[in-house]
C-alpha positions as CSV (number, residue, x, y, z in Angstrom):
1,M,0.1,-0.3,0.2
2,N,1.0,3.4,-0.7
3,E,2.9,5.8,2.2
4,G,1.3,8.7,3.1
5,P,-2.3,10.1,4.0
6,V,-4.9,7.0,3.7
7,N,-8.1,8.6,1.4
8,N,-10.8,6.5,-0.2
9,T,-9.0,5.7,-3.2
10,D,-6.4,3.9,-0.7
11,R,-9.5,2.5,1.3
12,A,-11.4,0.9,-1.9
13,A,-7.9,-0.3,-2.9
14,E,-8.1,-2.6,0.1
15,S,-11.3,-3.0,-0.1
16,A,-11.6,-4.7,-3.3
17,A,-8.4,-6.6,-2.2
18,D,-10.3,-8.2,0.2
19,Y,-12.7,-9.1,-0.9
20,I,-10.7,-10.7,-4.0
21,E,-9.3,-12.6,-0.9
22,E,-12.5,-13.9,0.3
23,L,-13.1,-14.7,-3.3
24,L,-10.3,-17.3,-3.6
25,D,-10.9,-18.7,0.0
26,A,-14.2,-19.7,-1.1
27,A,-13.2,-20.8,-4.4
28,D,-10.1,-22.9,-2.7
29,L,-7.9,-21.0,-4.7
30,D,-3.8,-20.0,-3.1
31,G,-2.3,-16.5,-4.8
32,D,-0.5,-13.2,-3.2
33,I,-2.4,-10.5,-3.5
34,D,-1.0,-6.9,-3.8
35,Y,-3.3,-3.8,-4.0
36,G,-2.8,0.1,-4.1
37,V,-3.3,3.3,-6.4
38,T,-1.9,3.8,-9.7
39,Q,-2.5,6.7,-12.4
40,G,-5.6,7.5,-9.4
41,R,-7.4,4.4,-9.7
42,P,-7.4,1.7,-6.9
43,F,-6.1,-1.4,-8.4
44,V,-5.2,-5.4,-7.1
45,E,-2.9,-7.6,-8.6
46,L,-2.9,-11.5,-8.6
47,P,0.5,-11.9,-9.5
48,G,0.1,-15.6,-10.7
49,G,-0.1,-19.5,-9.7
50,D,-3.3,-20.8,-9.3
51,C,-5.2,-16.9,-9.4
52,A,-3.8,-17.0,-13.7
53,Q,-7.0,-19.8,-14.2
54,L,-9.3,-16.5,-13.8
55,I,-8.6,-15.4,-16.7
56,G,-10.7,-16.9,-18.6
57,R,-11.7,-17.1,-22.5
58,H,-10.6,-14.1,-24.2
59,G,-10.5,-12.6,-20.4
60,E,-14.1,-13.1,-19.7
61,G,-13.2,-14.3,-16.0
62,I,-10.7,-11.5,-15.6
63,D,-13.8,-9.3,-17.0
64,A,-16.3,-10.5,-14.7
65,L,-14.2,-10.8,-11.5
66,Q,-13.1,-7.1,-12.0
67,M,-17.3,-6.4,-12.5
68,L,-18.5,-8.1,-9.5
69,T,-15.3,-6.4,-7.7
70,R,-15.9,-2.9,-8.8
71,L,-19.9,-4.0,-7.5
72,A,-18.6,-5.2,-3.8
73,V,-16.3,-2.0,-3.8
74,R,-19.6,0.8,-4.3
75,A,-21.5,-1.9,-2.0
76,A,-19.1,-1.4,0.5
77,G,-19.5,2.4,0.2
78,F,-16.9,4.1,-1.9
79,K,-19.2,5.8,-4.9
80,E,-16.7,8.2,-5.4
81,V,-13.8,6.4,-6.0
82,P,-13.2,5.5,-9.9
83,G,-13.3,2.1,-10.8
84,V,-11.1,-1.2,-9.7
85,V,-8.8,-2.1,-11.8
86,L,-7.5,-5.9,-11.5
87,D,-4.7,-7.8,-13.5
88,I,-3.9,-11.2,-13.5
89,D,-0.6,-12.8,-14.2
90,G,0.2,-9.5,-16.1
91,Y,-2.6,-10.2,-18.4
92,R,-4.0,-6.4,-18.4
93,D,-0.4,-5.3,-19.1
94,A,0.3,-7.5,-21.9
95,Q,-3.4,-6.6,-23.1
96,R,-2.6,-3.2,-22.9
97,Q,0.4,-3.3,-25.0
98,G,-1.3,-4.9,-28.1
99,L,-4.0,-2.5,-28.0
100,F,-1.5,0.2,-27.4
101,A,-0.3,-1.5,-30.9
102,E,-3.5,-1.4,-32.1
103,A,-3.7,2.2,-31.6
104,E,-0.4,3.2,-33.3
105,E,-1.7,1.1,-36.3
106,A,-4.7,3.2,-36.4
107,L,-2.8,6.2,-36.6
108,D,-0.6,5.5,-39.2
109,R,-3.6,4.8,-41.1
110,V,-4.8,8.2,-40.5
111,R,-1.6,9.6,-41.3
112,E,-1.8,7.9,-44.8
113,T,-5.2,8.7,-45.4
114,G,-6.3,11.1,-43.3
115,E,-9.5,9.5,-43.1
116,P,-11.0,8.2,-39.8
117,V,-10.2,4.6,-38.6
118,V,-12.8,2.8,-37.0
119,L,-11.7,-0.1,-34.8
120,R,-13.1,-3.4,-33.5
121,P,-15.8,-3.1,-31.1
122,M,-14.3,-2.6,-27.5
123,N,-14.8,-3.5,-23.6
124,P,-14.4,-0.1,-21.4
125,F,-10.9,-1.5,-20.6
126,E,-9.8,-1.8,-23.9
127,R,-11.3,1.6,-25.5
128,A,-9.7,3.4,-22.3
129,A,-6.2,1.6,-23.3
130,V,-7.2,3.4,-26.8
131,H,-7.8,6.8,-25.9
132,S,-4.4,7.6,-23.9
133,R,-1.9,6.1,-26.7
134,V,-4.3,8.6,-29.3
135,A,-4.3,11.4,-26.4
136,E,-0.3,11.3,-26.2
137,E,-0.3,11.7,-29.7
138,E,-0.3,15.5,-31.0
139,G,-3.1,16.6,-33.7
140,F,-5.2,13.5,-32.9
141,T,-8.2,12.2,-31.3
142,S,-10.2,9.2,-30.3
143,E,-13.8,9.3,-29.4
144,S,-16.1,6.0,-28.2
145,A,-19.1,5.7,-30.6
146,G,-22.1,2.8,-31.2
147,L,-24.0,1.3,-28.1
148,P,-22.5,-1.9,-26.2
149,P,-21.6,-4.4,-26.5
150,M,-20.5,-3.1,-30.2
151,R,-19.1,0.0,-29.0
152,S,-15.7,1.0,-30.9
153,V,-13.3,3.9,-31.0
154,V,-13.0,6.2,-34.1
155,V,-9.1,7.4,-34.6
156,S,-8.9,10.7,-36.7
157,R,-7.4,14.2,-36.8
158,E,-8.2,16.9,-34.9
159,T,-9.0,20.3,-37.5
160,S,-7.8,23.4,-36.4
161,E,-10.6,24.1,-34.1
162,G,-10.3,21.2,-31.9
163,A,-13.5,18.7,-33.5
164,V,-12.8,15.7,-34.9
165,R,-12.3,16.0,-39.2
């Protein structure tokens, strides 16, 4: 846990870790639990061991477990805290790197054609990773379009007025 004053985000991270620990105990799974705050959001990390099986096919397990953890943290009274990020065995970090590469490819296509590029449908975590990568690139913008579960990211050039072209 972070040094210094404890705030609601720190307590939300601890609450999330407690919830995950209870779930692991109920499922008779062993695993270390690390938690804290990164980029203003509570996170819980399970470094591996028995827990790697919780990732599931295409990350469906980790997504479901993250949603349950977010709901538990909100039910514990942390309604104003940003949603908990859950990572198991480095899955989210590897996924984020792949999404950054996907965003880079979209930026290259926009550079080449000047036309907006619509990426595949993505979950909120995936869209946030793409938006963060595009935001680092001057002269480009991104926005989410469509309705869940088919919501995707549109990458385009910024016009001189700051609007999407």
